[in-house]
Structures are given as structure tokens and as C-alpha cells.
C-alpha positions in Angstrom: 65.0 86.4 -11.4 64.8 89.3 -8.9 68.1 90.2 -7.4 67.3 90.8 -3.8 69.1 93.8 -2.4 71.2 93.0 0.6 70.3 95.5 3.3 72.7 96.1 6.0 70.5 96.9 9.0 70.8 100.2 10.7 71.5 100.0 14.5 68.7 101.0 16.8 69.4 102.1 20.3 69.9 105.1 22.6 72.4 106.9 24.7 72.2 106.2 28.4 74.4 108.4 30.6 77.7 108.1 28.9 77.1 104.8 27.3 75.5 103.8 24.0 73.0 100.9 24.1 72.4 99.1 20.8 69.2 97.1 21.0 69.2 95.2 17.7 72.8 94.0 17.7 72.0 90.3 17.5 69.7 90.9 14.5 72.5 92.8 12.8 74.9 89.8 13.4 72.1 87.5 12.2 71.6 89.3 8.9 75.3 89.5 8.3 75.6 85.7 9.3 78.6 86.6 11.4 79.8 85.6 14.8 78.7 88.0 17.5 82.0 88.1 19.3 83.9 88.9 16.0 81.7 91.9 15.3 82.0 93.1 18.9 85.8 92.9 18.6 85.7 94.8 15.3 83.5 97.5 16.7 85.6 97.8 19.9 88.7 98.4 17.8 87.0 100.7 15.3 85.2 102.8 17.8 88.0 102.7 20.4 85.6 101.8 23.2 84.9 98.8 25.3 81.7 96.9 24.5 79.8 94.3 26.5 76.9 92.1 25.3 74.2 92.1 28.0 71.4 89.8 27.0 70.5 91.0 23.5 71.9 94.5 23.9 75.3 95.7 23.1 76.6 98.3 25.5 79.4 100.6 24.3 81.5 102.4 26.9 81.0 105.9 25.5 78.5 108.0 23.6 78.7 107.0 19.9 76.5 108.5 17.2 74.3 105.8 15.6 75.2 106.8 12.0 78.9 106.4 12.9 78.2 102.9 14.1 76.2 102.1 11.0 79.2 103.3 8.9 81.5 101.0 10.8 79.2 98.0 10.3 79.0 98.8 6.6 82.8 98.8 6.4 82.8 95.5 8.2 80.3 94.0 5.8 82.3 95.2 2.8 85.4 93.7 4.2 84.1 90.5 5.9 80.7 89.7 4.3 80.1 90.9 0.8 81.8 89.0 -2.1 84.0 91.4 -4.1 83.3 89.3 -7.2 79.5 88.9 -7.4 78.5 91.4 -4.7 76.4 88.8 -2.8 76.5 88.4 1.0 76.4 84.6 0.7 79.8 84.1 2.1 81.6 82.2 4.9 84.8 83.1 6.8 87.1 80.1 6.5 90.4 79.7 8.3 93.1 77.7 6.6 96.4 77.4 8.4 96.7 80.9 9.8 95.0 82.7 7.0 91.4 83.9 7.0 89.5 83.5 3.7 86.1 84.9 2.6 84.5 82.2 0.6 81.5 82.9 -1.5 78.9 80.2 -1.7 77.1 81.9 -4.5 79.9 82.3 -7.1 82.8 80.3 -5.5 85.2 83.2 -5.3 87.8 83.2 -2.5 89.9 86.0 -1.2 92.0 86.5 1.9 90.8 89.0 4.5 93.1 90.9 6.8 92.5 90.5 10.5 93.7 93.2 12.7 94.7 92.0 16.1 
């Protein structure tokens, strides 16, 4: 059995004036199997900048280095996507009462994840 390595995609995009345009944001969300709005909210907080989704492009309100964005997405994946037990990305975020859990569909592990508001 070949263990397929989960690749967190690097963002592609460019700087336009004083904004950063990410052109593959929806693909990133797709690969992570996460809600677009949730990832936008996370990045807005982490990068301390407003962000708007325009068609398929994410527009950040300031110039941000792509590798810095990649790092934040990687942190997000570690926290909200990858199972700490088996290391697989086959997880779902499940809300029970007011608590958010990361549930692994591969090994069945569950853990709570902290949401920052």
C-alpha cells in the first residue's frame, strides 16, 4: 500500500498595487476539504488584513509575501485538517454543542480544536 503524501498546495498569485491577489485559493480550500469562508476568516486574522473573495480570486488588503501565506495555510492545516494521531488529512470539523471537534474518518480519532473569535 502506497501512502500518498498529502501536499498542501502553495498559493499562486501576484501583487497588484498594494493588494495581494491569490488565484488558486478555491483549489487550496478544495484540497484541504475546508469551508472557503472559514479559511478566509483564519487568514484575515493571521495576516491582519481584510480579504475578499472575488469570483475565484482571494484579494488581500495589503502586500503579503506568498511564502508567508503558505506558512499560515500550513499552520491552518496542522490545526484544522491533519489528524494528530495518524497524520492523514481525512478529517471533518464537527460541532457538538459549542465545541468544535476534528474527527478523523481514517482512524476514528477525535480532538477538540480551538477557535479564535
